[in-house]
N, C-alpha and C positions, 0 to 999 in steps of 0.2 A: 320619272319620265322627263326627258329633255324637252324644253320648249322648242317649238319649231321656229326656224328663222322666218321672219315676216317677208313678204313679197320683195322682189328685186334681186339683186345679186351683183354681177359685174365685178366680183372679186373684192368688193368693199362691203364688209359686214361689220356694223358698228355696235359697240356695247357702251352704254353710259354707266358711269359710277359716280355717285354723289351729285347727280344732276338729272332732272326731268324737264324736258323741253320739247313739246310737241311740234313747235315751229321748226326746230332743228331736224326732227324726224321727217317732216314733210320735205325739207331741203335734201336730205339724204336720199329719199325715195325719188325725188325729182332728178337726181343725178344717176339714178339706176342702182343705187345701193340698197342695203337692207339693214334692219335693226334686230338685235338679239339680246337676250339676257344671259347667255351662256358663254363664258370666256373661251371655251374650247372651239366655239363656232365663229368667233369674231376675227376680223383682221386688224381692227383698230379699237382702242379704248379712248373714249372722250371723257375728259374730266373738267370740272369747272374749278373747284378749289382742290388741289392735290392733297388727298388724305390717304392714310394707310387703311385701305379696305380689303376685304377678302377677294373681291373681284380684281383689284389692282395686284395683289400678291400673285394670284393665278395668272393674270395677263403677263406679268414680268417673267414668270417661269415658262410661259408658253411663247415668249419673245414676240409679243404683239406691239404694233405701233401705239404709243401713248401720246396723245395730243390734246390741245385745248379746243374748246368749242369754236374758236376763231378759225381753225382749219376747215370746219364745215362751212362757216360763213364765207371764207375766202374762196372755197371751191364753188359754192353756189354763185358767187359773184362772177367768177371766171367761166362758169358753166362746164367745168371739168374738175377732176380731182387734182389738187395742187400738191406740191412737195410737203411732206410731213415735217421735215427738219426745221422749217421756218415757223412752225406753230407749236412749240413745246408747251407743256402745261404751265399755267400761271404759278408763280412762286416756286418754281422748280429748284432754284439754288437754295432757298431756305429749307425746303423739304429734304434736299440731299444733305445739307449741313446738320439738320436735326437728327437724321437717321443714319448718318455715317455711310452714305452710299452715293454712287454716281449712276443714274438711271441708264445712261448710254453703255457704261461698262457692264452693268448687271444684265442688260438685254444681250450684249455680245457674249457673255458667259453662258447665258441660257441657250443661245443658238448652238453652242459647242457641246453641252452636256446637261443632263437633268440633275439638279442639285441634290435631290433626295433619292436618286436612283439606288435601288437595292436596300433601302431602309424600310422597316416595318414599324408602324405606330399603333398604339392603342389609346383611344381617347377616354380619359377618366370622366366620371359623371359630372363633376363641377368645373371642368376645364372651360375657360372663359370664351373660347371660340366655339360657336354652336356646331353640332355634328355635320350638318349639310355643308357649311362653309369650310370646316376642317377637312372634310373629305375632298372637296373641290381643290383646296390649296395643296394638299398632300399629293393628290393624283396628278395635278398640273405639273408638279415638281418631280414627278417620276417615282414617288413613294407609294406605299400601300397602307391604308388604314384598315386594321383588322377589327372584327366585331366582338371577338372574345379574347381574353388573355390566355395565350398558349403557355405551355410549360417551358418552351424554349426561352433562354435568357436574352436572346438578341433583339427582342421587341423593345421599342422606346415608348415609355408611357408619357403622354401629354397630360399634364395635371395642373391643378391649382393648389395653393397652400391648404385649402379646405379639404381637398381630396386626401391629403396625407395625414390628417388628424384621426386619432382613435383607431379602432379595430379595422376600419375600412382601409386605412393607409398602410397597415402592416403587409398586405398582399403585394404592395409595390416596393417594399423595403430593399429587396435585392436586385431590383431592376433599375435601368437608367431612367431618370425622370427629368423631363424638360418642361419649361414654362411656356407661356404664350409668346414671350419675346424670342424664344428659339425659332418658332414658326415664322414670326414676323420678319426677323432679321435674316433668316435663311433665304426667304423669298426676296426681300428687298436688296440684299447684298449678293445673292446667288453664291453664298459660301456657307459652309457648315462650321459652327463653333460649338462643340459638344461639352465645353467646360464653362463657358460664360453664363449660361442661362439654366443650369441645373438647379433642381429643388432639393 
């Protein structure tokens, strides 16, 4: 069940990732905005220290504004929503260099098409991204996470090295197997590389 958006609105629905700040929440509501925990419901994602989180991956795929908490503080000071571009996440350049992506380009790509559109995935038992986050990331990117392994060979198995050991791993032998980095970089870069992260 999706969490309801808390009171307010006005087109500004804010999601926090890697940050809890009740003072900022009060400022958002004072501006007529709202707070949510669901990436599909938000208009903006506010981060403190930019980290590769499931919510961030989903937000990029959904082409949401990604800003620092200074955007809320500046908006509260002006008593109106200010321009997002002047308040990028802190340490943005370092994050982009580390992950080989440009946030602005990734968001532009996401506006044009869903990076995982038409792809079906099955999450193996020990895959490092939990089921709820995995489903959110895949769905936000236009893909589908199936609950059981079909006979069809077109499903991509999201797995860890542990999943491929012993008898349990044999059932995935003839299928395409991708690691957590496939999910991470598909979302961050908004491009699919089916060779770089295979198991």
